[in-house]
DRENDO-1510 file (C-alpha; in Angstrom, 1 decimal, always signed):
<recs>
REC; n; res; u; v; w
REC; 1; UNK; -149.9; -11.0; +49.6 .
REC; 2; UNK; -152.6; -9.2; +48.0 .
REC; 3; UNK; -153.0; -8.4; +44.4 .
REC; 4; UNK; -152.6; -4.7; +45.1 .
REC; 5; UNK; -149.3; -4.8; +47.0 .
REC; 6; UNK; -146.3; -2.9; +45.4 .
REC; 7; UNK; -143.3; -4.7; +44.6 .
REC; 8; UNK; -140.2; -4.2; +46.7 .
REC; 9; UNK; -137.4; -2.1; +45.6 .
REC; 10; UNK; -135.0; +0.6; +46.4 .
REC; 11; UNK; -136.2; +3.5; +48.3 .
REC; 12; UNK; -134.5; +6.1; +46.3 .
REC; 13; UNK; -134.6; +6.8; +42.7 .
REC; 14; UNK; -131.5; +6.1; +40.5 .
REC; 15; UNK; -129.9; +9.3; +38.9 .
REC; 16; UNK; -130.7; +9.3; +34.8 .
REC; 17; UNK; -126.9; +9.5; +34.5 .
REC; 18; UNK; -126.0; +6.7; +36.9 .
REC; 19; UNK; -128.8; +4.5; +35.3 .
REC; 20; UNK; -127.5; +5.4; +31.8 .
REC; 21; UNK; -123.6; +4.0; +32.7 .
REC; 22; UNK; -124.7; +1.3; +34.8 .
REC; 23; UNK; -128.3; -0.2; +33.8 .
REC; 24; UNK; -127.4; -3.8; +33.3 .
REC; 25; UNK; -125.4; -4.0; +36.6 .
REC; 26; UNK; -128.0; -2.0; +38.9 .
REC; 27; UNK; -131.0; -4.4; +37.8 .
REC; 28; UNK; -129.0; -7.6; +38.3 .
REC; 29; UNK; -128.4; -6.2; +41.9 .
REC; 30; UNK; -131.8; -5.6; +42.5 .
REC; 31; UNK; -133.0; -9.2; +41.3 .
REC; 32; UNK; -130.4; -10.5; +43.8 .
REC; 33; UNK; -131.5; -8.4; +46.7 .
REC; 34; UNK; -135.2; -8.0; +45.8 .
REC; 35; UNK; -136.3; -11.2; +44.0 .
REC; 36; UNK; -138.0; -11.7; +40.4 .
REC; 37; UNK; -140.2; -8.5; +40.5 .
REC; 38; UNK; -138.6; -5.3; +41.7 .
REC; 39; UNK; -139.9; -1.6; +41.8 .
REC; 40; UNK; -137.7; +1.2; +41.1 .
REC; 41; UNK; -137.5; +4.7; +39.9 .
REC; 42; UNK; -134.9; +6.5; +37.2 .
REC; 43; UNK; -135.7; +10.1; +38.2 .
REC; 44; UNK; -139.5; +10.5; +38.3 .
REC; 45; UNK; -140.1; +7.5; +36.0 .
REC; 46; UNK; -141.5; +4.4; +37.6 .
REC; 47; UNK; -140.2; +1.4; +36.5 .
REC; 48; UNK; -139.9; -2.5; +37.1 .
REC; 49; UNK; -137.8; -5.3; +36.5 .
REC; 50; UNK; -139.3; -8.7; +35.7 .
REC; 51; UNK; -136.5; -11.6; +36.3 .
REC; 52; UNK; -138.4; -14.8; +36.6 .
REC; 53; UNK; -138.9; -17.1; +33.6 .
REC; 54; UNK; -142.5; -17.7; +33.9 .
REC; 55; UNK; -143.5; -14.2; +34.4 .
REC; 56; UNK; -141.1; -13.1; +31.3 .
REC; 57; UNK; -143.0; -15.3; +29.4 .
REC; 58; UNK; -146.1; -13.7; +30.2 .
REC; 59; UNK; -144.9; -10.3; +29.5 .
REC; 60; UNK; -143.4; -11.2; +26.2 .
REC; 61; UNK; -146.4; -13.4; +24.9 .
REC; 62; UNK; -148.7; -11.0; +26.0 .
REC; 63; UNK; -149.8; -8.4; +22.9 .
REC; 64; UNK; -153.1; -7.3; +24.6 .
REC; 65; UNK; -152.1; -5.7; +27.5 .
REC; 66; UNK; -148.2; -4.1; +26.6 .
REC; 67; UNK; -146.8; -1.8; +24.0 .
REC; 68; UNK; -143.5; -0.8; +23.2 .
REC; 69; UNK; -144.0; +2.4; +25.3 .
REC; 70; UNK; -142.3; +5.7; +26.1 .
REC; 71; UNK; -138.4; +4.1; +26.3 .
REC; 72; UNK; -138.8; +3.5; +22.8 .
REC; 73; UNK; -139.5; +7.3; +22.2 .
REC; 74; UNK; -135.8; +8.1; +21.8 .
REC; 75; UNK; -135.5; +5.2; +18.8 .
REC; 76; UNK; -138.1; +7.3; +17.0 .
REC; 77; UNK; -135.3; +10.0; +16.6 .
REC; 78; UNK; -133.6; +8.0; +14.3 .
REC; 79; UNK; -135.8; +4.9; +13.3 .
REC; 80; UNK; -139.2; +6.9; +13.0 .
REC; 81; UNK; -142.3; +4.7; +13.1 .
REC; 82; UNK; -140.2; +1.3; +12.2 .
REC; 83; UNK; -140.6; -2.2; +13.4 .
REC; 84; UNK; -138.8; -1.4; +16.4 .
REC; 85; UNK; -141.1; +1.5; +17.7 .
REC; 86; UNK; -144.7; +0.4; +16.3 .
REC; 87; UNK; -147.4; -1.7; +17.6 .
REC; 88; UNK; -150.4; -3.5; +16.1 .
REC; 89; UNK; -151.3; -3.4; +12.6 .
REC; 90; UNK; -148.6; -1.1; +11.6 .
REC; 91; UNK; -146.1; -3.4; +13.1 .
REC; 92; UNK; -147.8; -6.6; +11.5 .
REC; 93; UNK; -147.7; -5.1; +8.2 .
REC; 94; UNK; -143.6; -4.7; +8.5 .
REC; 95; UNK; -143.0; -8.0; +9.8 .
REC; 96; UNK; -144.9; -9.5; +7.2 .
REC; 97; UNK; -142.8; -7.6; +4.6 .
REC; 98; UNK; -139.4; -8.5; +6.0 .
REC; 99; UNK; -139.9; -12.0; +7.7 .
REC; 100; UNK; -139.1; -13.9; +4.3 .
REC; 101; UNK; -135.5; -12.6; +4.5 .
REC; 102; UNK; -134.8; -14.1; +7.7 .
REC; 103; UNK; -135.9; -17.7; +6.8 .
REC; 104; UNK; -133.4; -20.5; +6.1 .
REC; 105; UNK; -134.5; -20.7; +2.6 .
REC; 106; UNK; -133.4; -17.3; +2.0 .
REC; 107; UNK; -130.3; -17.1; +4.4 .
REC; 108; UNK; -128.6; -20.6; +3.7 .
REC; 109; UNK; -128.0; -19.6; +0.0 .
REC; 110; UNK; -126.6; -16.3; +1.0 .
REC; 111; UNK; -123.8; -17.7; +2.9 .
REC; 112; UNK; -121.2; -17.1; +0.1 .
REC; 113; UNK; -122.1; -13.2; +0.7 .
REC; 114; UNK; -121.3; -13.6; +4.4 .
REC; 115; UNK; -118.1; -15.4; +3.5 .
REC; 116; UNK; -116.8; -13.2; +1.2 .
REC; 117; UNK; -117.5; -9.9; +3.6 .
REC; 118; UNK; -115.7; -12.0; +6.4 .
REC; 119; UNK; -112.7; -12.8; +4.1 .
REC; 120; UNK; -112.4; -8.9; +3.3 .
REC; 121; UNK; -112.1; -8.3; +6.9 .
REC; 122; UNK; -109.5; -11.4; +6.9 .
REC; 123; UNK; -107.4; -9.3; +4.6 .
REC; 124; UNK; -107.5; -6.2; +6.2 .
REC; 125; UNK; -106.4; -8.1; +9.4 .
REC; 126; UNK; -103.3; -9.8; +7.6 .
REC; 127; UNK; -101.6; -6.4; +7.4 .
REC; 128; UNK; -102.0; -5.9; +11.1 .
REC; 129; UNK; -101.0; -9.4; +12.0 .
REC; 130; UNK; -97.8; -8.5; +10.2 .
REC; 131; UNK; -97.0; -5.5; +11.8 .
REC; 132; UNK; -98.0; -6.9; +15.3 .
REC; 133; UNK; -100.4; -3.8; +15.7 .
REC; 134; UNK; -103.1; -4.1; +18.2 .
REC; 135; UNK; -106.5; -3.1; +17.2 .
REC; 136; UNK; -110.1; -2.4; +18.8 .
REC; 137; UNK; -111.9; -5.1; +17.2 .
REC; 138; UNK; -115.5; -3.3; +17.9 .
REC; 139; UNK; -115.6; -0.8; +15.0 .
REC; 140; UNK; -114.0; -3.7; +12.7 .
REC; 141; UNK; -116.6; -6.1; +13.2 .
REC; 142; UNK; -119.4; -3.3; +13.2 .
REC; 143; UNK; -118.0; -2.6; +9.7 .
REC; 144; UNK; -118.4; -6.3; +8.7 .
REC; 145; UNK; -122.0; -6.5; +10.2 .
REC; 146; UNK; -123.2; -3.4; +8.4 .
REC; 147; UNK; -121.5; -4.7; +4.9 .
REC; 148; UNK; -123.2; -8.3; +5.5 .
REC; 149; UNK; -126.5; -6.8; +6.3 .
REC; 150; UNK; -126.4; -4.4; +3.2 .
REC; 151; UNK; -125.5; -7.1; +1.1 .
REC; 152; UNK; -127.7; -9.9; +2.1 .
REC; 153; UNK; -131.0; -7.9; +2.6 .
REC; 154; UNK; -130.6; -5.3; -0.2 .
REC; 155; UNK; -127.9; -7.0; -2.7 .
REC; 156; UNK; -126.1; -3.4; -2.4 .
REC; 157; UNK; -122.6; -2.5; -1.3 .
REC; 158; UNK; -123.0; +0.3; +1.1 .
REC; 159; UNK; -119.4; +0.0; +2.1 .
REC; 160; UNK; -118.5; +3.6; +1.1 .
REC; 161; UNK; -120.8; +5.0; +3.7 .
REC; 162; UNK; -119.3; +3.1; +6.4 .
REC; 163; UNK; -116.9; +5.8; +7.6 .
REC; 164; UNK; -120.0; +7.8; +8.2 .
REC; 165; UNK; -122.2; +5.5; +9.6 .
REC; 166; UNK; -120.3; +3.2; +11.8 .
REC; 167; UNK; -119.4; +6.2; +14.1 .
REC; 168; UNK; -122.9; +8.0; +13.6 .
REC; 169; UNK; -124.1; +4.9; +15.5 .
REC; 170; UNK; -122.4; +5.6; +18.6 .
REC; 171; UNK; -124.1; +9.0; +18.7 .
REC; 172; UNK; -127.5; +7.1; +18.1 .
REC; 173; UNK; -127.1; +5.2; +21.3 .
REC; 174; UNK; -126.1; +8.1; +23.3 .
REC; 175; UNK; -129.2; +10.4; +21.9 .
REC; 176; UNK; -131.6; +7.6; +22.6 .
REC; 177; UNK; -131.7; +7.9; +26.4 .
REC; 178; UNK; -131.2; +11.6; +27.6 .
REC; 179; UNK; -128.1; +11.9; +29.8 .
REC; 180; UNK; -127.8; +15.6; +30.0 .
REC; 181; UNK; -130.1; +18.7; +30.5 .
REC; 182; UNK; -129.5; +19.8; +26.9 .
REC; 183; UNK; -131.1; +16.8; +25.8 .
REC; 184; UNK; -134.0; +17.2; +27.5 .
REC; 185; UNK; -134.9; +20.7; +26.1 .
REC; 186; UNK; -137.4; +21.3; +23.6 .
REC; 187; UNK; -136.3; +20.2; +20.1 .
REC; 188; UNK; -136.8; +23.8; +18.6 .
REC; 189; UNK; -134.0; +25.2; +20.9 .
REC; 190; UNK; -130.5; +25.5; +19.4 .
REC; 191; UNK; -127.7; +24.0; +20.7 .
REC; 192; UNK; -124.5; +21.6; +20.2 .
REC; 193; UNK; -126.5; +18.6; +21.0 .
REC; 194; UNK; -129.4; +19.3; +18.5 .
REC; 195; UNK; -126.5; +20.4; +15.7 .
REC; 196; UNK; -125.2; +16.9; +16.2 .
REC; 197; UNK; -128.4; +14.9; +16.2 .
REC; 198; UNK; -129.4; +16.7; +12.7 .
REC; 199; UNK; -126.2; +15.8; +11.2 .
REC; 200; UNK; -126.4; +12.0; +12.5 .
REC; 201; UNK; -130.3; +11.7; +11.2 .
REC; 202; UNK; -128.9; +13.4; +7.9 .
REC; 203; UNK; -126.1; +10.6; +7.8 .
REC; 204; UNK; -128.5; +7.6; +8.1 .
REC; 205; UNK; -131.3; +9.2; +5.9 .
REC; 206; UNK; -128.9; +9.5; +3.2 .
REC; 207; UNK; -127.4; +6.0; +3.5 .
REC; 208; UNK; -130.8; +4.7; +3.3 .
REC; 209; UNK; -132.2; +7.2; +0.5 .
REC; 210; UNK; -129.4; +5.7; -1.6 .
REC; 211; UNK; -130.8; +2.2; -1.3 .
REC; 212; UNK; -134.3; +3.8; -2.3 .
REC; 213; UNK; -133.0; +5.6; -5.2 .
REC; 214; UNK; -131.2; +2.4; -6.6 .
REC; 215; UNK; -134.2; +0.1; -6.1 .
REC; 216; UNK; -136.3; +3.1; -8.3 .
REC; 217; UNK; -133.7; +2.7; -11.1 .
REC; 218; UNK; -134.1; -0.7; -11.3 .
REC; 219; UNK; -130.4; -1.7; -9.8 .
REC; 220; UNK; -132.0; -3.7; -6.7 .
REC; 221; UNK; -133.7; -7.0; -7.0 .
REC; 222; UNK; -137.5; -6.8; -6.2 .
REC; 223; UNK; -137.4; -9.6; -3.8 .
REC; 224; UNK; -134.8; -7.9; -1.4 .
REC; 225; UNK; -135.8; -5.5; +1.4 .
REC; 226; UNK; -136.2; -2.6; -0.5 .
REC; 227; UNK; -138.6; -3.9; -3.1 .
REC; 228; UNK; -140.8; -5.8; -0.5 .
REC; 229; UNK; -141.3; -2.5; +1.3 .
REC; 230; UNK; -142.2; -0.7; -1.8 .
REC; 231; UNK; -144.6; -3.6; -2.3 .
REC; 232; UNK; -146.1; -3.9; +1.0 .
REC; 233; UNK; -149.6; -3.0; +2.0 .
REC; 234; UNK; -151.6; -3.1; +5.0 .
REC; 235; UNK; -155.0; -5.0; +5.6 .
REC; 236; UNK; -156.6; -2.0; +3.8 .
REC; 237; UNK; -154.3; -2.1; +0.8 .
REC; 238; UNK; -152.5; +0.8; +1.5 .
REC; 239; UNK; -148.8; +0.9; +0.7 .
REC; 240; UNK; -146.0; +2.5; +2.9 .
REC; 241; UNK; -145.1; +6.2; +2.5 .
REC; 242; UNK; -141.5; +7.1; +1.4 .
REC; 243; UNK; -140.9; +8.1; +4.8 .
REC; 244; UNK; -142.0; +5.1; +6.6 .
REC; 245; UNK; -140.0; +2.7; +3.9 .
REC; 246; UNK; -136.8; +5.1; +4.9 .
REC; 247; UNK; -137.6; +4.6; +8.7 .
REC; 248; UNK; -137.8; +0.8; +8.3 .
REC; 249; UNK; -134.6; +0.3; +6.1 .
REC; 250; UNK; -132.8; +2.2; +8.9 .
REC; 251; UNK; -134.3; -0.1; +11.7 .
REC; 252; UNK; -133.0; -3.3; +9.8 .
REC; 253; UNK; -129.7; -2.0; +8.2 .
REC; 254; UNK; -128.6; +0.0; +11.4 .
REC; 255; UNK; -130.0; -1.6; +14.5 .
REC; 256; UNK; -129.5; -5.0; +12.9 .
REC; 257; UNK; -126.0; -4.4; +12.2 .
REC; 258; UNK; -125.5; -3.4; +15.9 .
REC; 259; UNK; -126.6; -6.2; +17.7 .
REC; 260; UNK; -124.8; -8.6; +15.4 .
REC; 261; UNK; -121.4; -6.5; +15.8 .
REC; 262; UNK; -121.8; -6.7; +19.6 .
REC; 263; UNK; -122.6; -10.4; +19.5 .
REC; 264; UNK; -119.3; -11.1; +17.4 .
REC; 265; UNK; -117.1; -8.6; +19.2 .
REC; 266; UNK; -117.9; -10.4; +22.7 .
REC; 267; UNK; -117.6; -13.9; +21.1 .
REC; 268; UNK; -114.1; -13.0; +19.8 .
REC; 269; UNK; -113.2; -12.0; +22.9 .
REC; 270; UNK; -114.3; -14.6; +25.2 .
REC; 271; UNK; -112.2; -16.9; +22.6 .
REC; 272; UNK; -109.3; -14.5; +22.9 .
REC; 273; UNK; -109.2; -14.8; +26.5 .
REC; 274; UNK; -109.4; -18.4; +26.6 .
REC; 275; UNK; -107.0; -19.6; +24.4 .
REC; 276; UNK; -107.7; -23.4; +24.9 .
REC; 277; UNK; -111.3; -22.7; +23.2 .
REC; 278; UNK; -109.6; -21.2; +20.1 .
REC; 279; UNK; -107.5; -24.1; +19.9 .
REC; 280; UNK; -110.0; -26.7; +19.5 .
REC; 281; UNK; -112.2; -24.4; +17.8 .
REC; 282; UNK; -109.5; -24.5; +15.2 .
REC; 283; UNK; -108.9; -27.9; +15.3 .
REC; 284; UNK; -112.6; -28.7; +14.5 .
REC; 285; UNK; -113.0; -26.2; +11.7 .
REC; 286; UNK; -109.8; -27.7; +10.0 .
REC; 287; UNK; -111.1; -30.8; +10.2 .
REC; 288; UNK; -114.6; -30.3; +8.9 .
REC; 289; UNK; -113.1; -28.3; +5.8 .
REC; 290; UNK; -110.9; -31.4; +5.3 .
REC; 291; UNK; -108.5; -29.1; +3.1 .
REC; 292; UNK; -110.9; -26.7; +1.7 .
REC; 293; UNK; -110.5; -23.0; +1.9 .
REC; 294; UNK; -112.5; -21.4; +5.0 .
REC; 295; UNK; -114.3; -19.2; +2.4 .
REC; 296; UNK; -116.1; -22.3; +1.3 .
REC; 297; UNK; -117.8; -22.8; +4.5 .
REC; 298; UNK; -121.6; -23.8; +4.3 .
REC; 299; UNK; -124.5; -24.2; +6.4 .
REC; 300; UNK; -123.8; -27.9; +6.3 .
REC; 301; UNK; -120.2; -27.5; +7.7 .
REC; 302; UNK; -122.0; -25.2; +10.6 .
REC; 303; UNK; -124.4; -28.4; +11.3 .
REC; 304; UNK; -121.1; -30.4; +11.9 .
REC; 305; UNK; -119.4; -27.8; +14.3 .
REC; 306; UNK; -121.4; -28.4; +17.7 .
REC; 307; UNK; -118.7; -26.8; +19.8 .
REC; 308; UNK; -119.1; -23.5; +17.4 .
REC; 309; UNK; -122.5; -23.4; +18.2 .
REC; 310; UNK; -121.9; -23.8; +21.8 .
REC; 311; UNK; -119.3; -21.2; +22.2 .
REC; 312; UNK; -121.5; -18.6; +20.6 .
REC; 313; UNK; -124.5; -19.5; +22.6 .
REC; 314; UNK; -122.2; -19.2; +25.9 .
REC; 315; UNK; -120.9; -15.9; +24.7 .
REC; 316; UNK; -124.5; -14.6; +24.1 .
REC; 317; UNK; -125.4; -15.7; +27.5 .
REC; 318; UNK; -122.6; -13.7; +29.1 .
REC; 319; UNK; -123.2; -10.7; +26.7 .
REC; 320; UNK; -126.8; -10.4; +25.4 .
REC; 321; UNK; -126.4; -8.2; +22.6 .
REC; 322; UNK; -129.6; -6.1; +24.1 .
REC; 323; UNK; -129.3; -6.6; +27.8 .
REC; 324; UNK; -133.2; -5.5; +28.4 .
REC; 325; UNK; -136.3; -5.2; +26.6 .
REC; 326; UNK; -138.9; -2.4; +27.9 .
REC; 327; UNK; -142.5; -2.8; +27.7 .
REC; 328; UNK; -145.3; -0.7; +29.0 .
REC; 329; UNK; -148.7; -1.9; +30.2 .
REC; 330; UNK; -151.5; +0.1; +28.7 .
REC; 331; UNK; -153.7; -0.9; +31.9 .
REC; 332; UNK; -152.7; -2.6; +35.3 .
REC; 333; UNK; -151.5; -5.7; +35.4 .
REC; 334; UNK; -150.5; -8.3; +37.8 .
REC; 335; UNK; -147.0; -10.0; +37.7 .
REC; 336; UNK; -145.8; -12.6; +40.6 .
REC; 337; UNK; -148.6; -11.3; +42.8 .
REC; 338; UNK; -147.8; -7.5; +42.6 .
REC; 339; UNK; -149.7; -4.7; +40.9 .
REC; 340; UNK; -148.1; -3.1; +38.2 .
REC; 341; UNK; -149.7; +0.4; +37.3 .
REC; 342; UNK; -150.7; +1.4; +33.9 .
REC; 343; UNK; -148.0; +3.3; +31.5 .
REC; 344; UNK; -145.3; +2.5; +33.9 .
REC; 345; UNK; -142.2; +0.5; +32.5 .
REC; 346; UNK; -141.8; -3.1; +32.5 .
REC; 347; UNK; -138.0; -4.4; +31.9 .
REC; 348; UNK; -137.4; -7.9; +31.1 .
REC; 349; UNK; -133.5; -8.4; +31.1 .
REC; 350; UNK; -131.9; -11.2; +29.5 .
REC; 351; UNK; -128.5; -10.0; +31.2 .
REC; 352; UNK; -130.0; -10.4; +34.5 .
REC; 353; UNK; -131.5; -13.6; +33.9 .
REC; 354; UNK; -128.6; -15.0; +32.4 .
REC; 355; UNK; -126.3; -14.3; +35.2 .
REC; 356; UNK; -128.6; -15.5; +37.6 .
REC; 357; UNK; -127.1; -18.5; +40.0 .
REC; 358; UNK; -130.7; -20.0; +40.2 .
REC; 359; UNK; -130.4; -20.7; +36.6 .
REC; 360; UNK; -126.9; -20.9; +36.0 .
REC; 361; UNK; -123.9; -22.6; +38.0 .
REC; 362; UNK; -121.0; -20.1; +38.2 .
REC; 363; UNK; -122.8; -18.1; +36.0 .
REC; 364; UNK; -119.8; -15.4; +35.6 .
REC; 365; UNK; -117.5; -18.2; +34.2 .
REC; 366; UNK; -117.2; -19.0; +30.5 .
REC; 367; UNK; -118.4; -22.1; +30.1 .
REC; 368; UNK; -119.3; -23.4; +26.4 .
REC; 369; UNK; -120.1; -27.0; +28.0 .
REC; 370; UNK; -123.1; -25.4; +29.3 .
REC; 371; UNK; -124.8; -26.0; +25.7 .
REC; 372; UNK; -123.3; -29.3; +25.1 .
REC; 373; UNK; -126.2; -30.8; +22.8 .
REC; 374; UNK; -126.1; -34.2; +24.7 .
REC; 375; UNK; -127.2; -32.2; +27.9 .
REC; 376; UNK; -130.5; -31.4; +28.9 .
REC; 377; UNK; -130.3; -27.6; +27.7 .
REC; 378; UNK; -131.5; -24.3; +29.5 .
REC; 379; UNK; -135.1; -24.1; +30.8 .
REC; 380; UNK; -137.4; -21.8; +28.8 .
REC; 381; UNK; -136.6; -18.1; +29.4 .
REC; 382; UNK; -133.3; -18.8; +31.1 .
REC; 383; UNK; -131.6; -18.2; +27.8 .
REC; 384; UNK; -133.1; -15.6; +25.3 .
REC; 385; UNK; -130.4; -13.1; +24.0 .
REC; 386; UNK; -132.9; -12.3; +21.2 .
REC; 387; UNK; -135.8; -11.8; +23.1 .
REC; 388; UNK; -139.2; -13.8; +22.9 .
REC; 389; UNK; -142.7; -14.2; +21.8 .
REC; 390; UNK; -144.1; -12.6; +18.5 .
REC; 391; UNK; -141.6; -9.8; +19.0 .
REC; 392; UNK; -138.5; -11.6; +19.2 .
REC; 393; UNK; -135.8; -9.9; +16.9 .
REC; 394; UNK; -136.5; -10.9; +13.5 .
REC; 395; UNK; -132.9; -10.7; +12.4 .
REC; 396; UNK; -131.6; -13.3; +15.1 .
REC; 397; UNK; -131.3; -16.2; +12.5 .
REC; 398; UNK; -129.2; -13.8; +10.3 .
REC; 399; UNK; -127.0; -12.8; +13.3 .
REC; 400; UNK; -126.6; -16.1; +14.5 .
REC; 401; UNK; -125.7; -17.2; +11.0 .
REC; 402; UNK; -123.1; -14.5; +10.7 .
REC; 403; UNK; -121.7; -14.7; +13.9 .
REC; 404; UNK; -121.1; -18.4; +13.4 .
REC; 405; UNK; -119.2; -18.1; +9.9 .
REC; 406; UNK; -117.5; -15.2; +10.9 .
REC; 407; UNK; -116.0; -17.0; +14.2 .
REC; 408; UNK; -114.9; -20.0; +12.3 .
REC; 409; UNK; -113.3; -18.0; +9.5 .
REC; 410; UNK; -111.4; -15.7; +11.8 .
REC; 411; UNK; -110.5; -18.6; +14.4 .
REC; 412; UNK; -109.2; -20.5; +11.6 .
REC; 413; UNK; -107.1; -17.9; +10.4 .
REC; 414; UNK; -105.9; -15.8; +13.5 .
REC; 415; UNK; -105.2; -16.2; +17.3 .
REC; 416; UNK; -106.5; -13.1; +18.9 .
REC; 417; UNK; -105.2; -12.4; +22.5 .
REC; 418; UNK; -106.4; -9.3; +24.6 .
REC; 419; UNK; -104.3; -6.3; +25.3 .
REC; 420; UNK; -102.9; -6.6; +28.7 .
REC; 421; UNK; -104.3; -3.7; +31.1 .
REC; 422; UNK; -106.8; -2.7; +28.6 .
REC; 423; UNK; -110.1; -2.1; +30.6 .
REC; 424; UNK; -113.1; -4.3; +29.4 .
REC; 425; UNK; -116.3; -2.5; +31.1 .
REC; 426; UNK; -119.8; -3.4; +29.2 .
REC; 427; UNK; -122.0; -0.2; +28.4 .
REC; 428; UNK; -125.3; -1.9; +28.7 .
REC; 429; UNK; -128.1; +1.0; +28.0 .
REC; 430; UNK; -129.3; +0.4; +24.5 .
REC; 431; UNK; -127.2; -2.3; +23.6 .
REC; 432; UNK; -124.1; -4.3; +25.2 .
REC; 433; UNK; -121.0; -2.4; +23.8 .
REC; 434; UNK; -117.8; -2.5; +25.4 .
REC; 435; UNK; -117.3; +1.1; +26.8 .
REC; 436; UNK; -113.5; +1.2; +25.8 .
REC; 437; UNK; -113.5; -0.8; +22.8 .
REC; 438; UNK; -111.8; -4.3; +22.8 .
REC; 439; UNK; -108.1; -4.1; +22.1 .
REC; 440; UNK; -106.5; -7.2; +20.7 .
REC; 441; UNK; -103.3; -8.3; +19.1 .
REC; 442; UNK; -103.6; -10.5; +16.0 .
REC; 443; UNK; -101.4; -13.5; +15.1 .
REC; 444; UNK; -101.6; -15.0; +11.6 .
REC; 445; UNK; -101.3; -18.8; +12.4 .
REC; 446; UNK; -101.0; -20.0; +8.8 .
REC; 447; UNK; -98.7; -17.0; +7.1 .
REC; 448; UNK; -99.5; -14.8; +4.2 .
REC; 449; UNK; -101.6; -16.3; +1.3 .
</recs>
């Protein structure tokens, strides 16, 4: 094998629409057919997938040769120049500003904020349980995740905007990766897509503008996200512009709640599909609470619930919230002996590796025992639902804490059951969302309060 050899892959390009609809499944198939490095095209765009743990480590830990790249151009439509879309010193300035809010010494005292938000959801579901009405839990948990992220990071209630923001995110995800001729036309041309794009941008801008206005009138704590961004400076002492602050707020509040909501939705689905898992979780939570209300759960309680952490980890293995991460080499690089041309796109796919039988026995089965704390644990970069390297998702600690608390409280109160016959089909281009939602029936385990 020479270092100039092209990686193997399918001879014909994937259509853009097909890749939008089936990205994770197509990449999983390529890894099984062509190996740890594969080459493919989406329309005219040259792309590669890297699916070997050691090669993944090289890509995710190499900040000299890789940038976010063209794929993130779609993100800029809504998130501008924020943490998701910048590199270098711009990225480091934003990361430094936000990082303290995702450390244990900030998050652990925020646990009551999360449990109060989950309790609001529990109250809503009590009525559904009493009436026996099926519900799509996806918008429900997205609302919860939006509520949590705004309250924890900003100490502000934005629930009055949830009915606009939650549906807008669905359009955001669709518009990030063009799938129609109209989406590819110049931005100055009028049309239905452009009108909807502007309307969506206005909804998101209004939400974060409210936060900035509340900060300026002194209504938000200075040590939360808005205050930290207003006070942030780069290494030359320059502060962030108003536009950059709004972009970064959108990144944290909107992109952050999407990943958490997806992870929670899939975890509740797996528990519903495996009633014995829910029964064991319910017994564990009841024992740890020892008569206390579930609203009183603490991080100390979570530490005493290893099976809960196993269930969440296994769900994130099967359904990583972001199924693939793109990078763009700024110069020719070599991966696995193959030459990867500069400015092509390299995808690192947690979904592919998490479903690889070389790393996971019976990978399609839901088995929390894989994460038994007394076992060997997964090898590095065979499990990485929130990415890796210095650009590992900044919000991962909040997402994991919220999902664990929500699963414990919901499972203690309700038995969820998937609605028979409802299709469960993941759409996987940006986040791993259920394409047709997750319809559930809800049964109250303890009766009305």
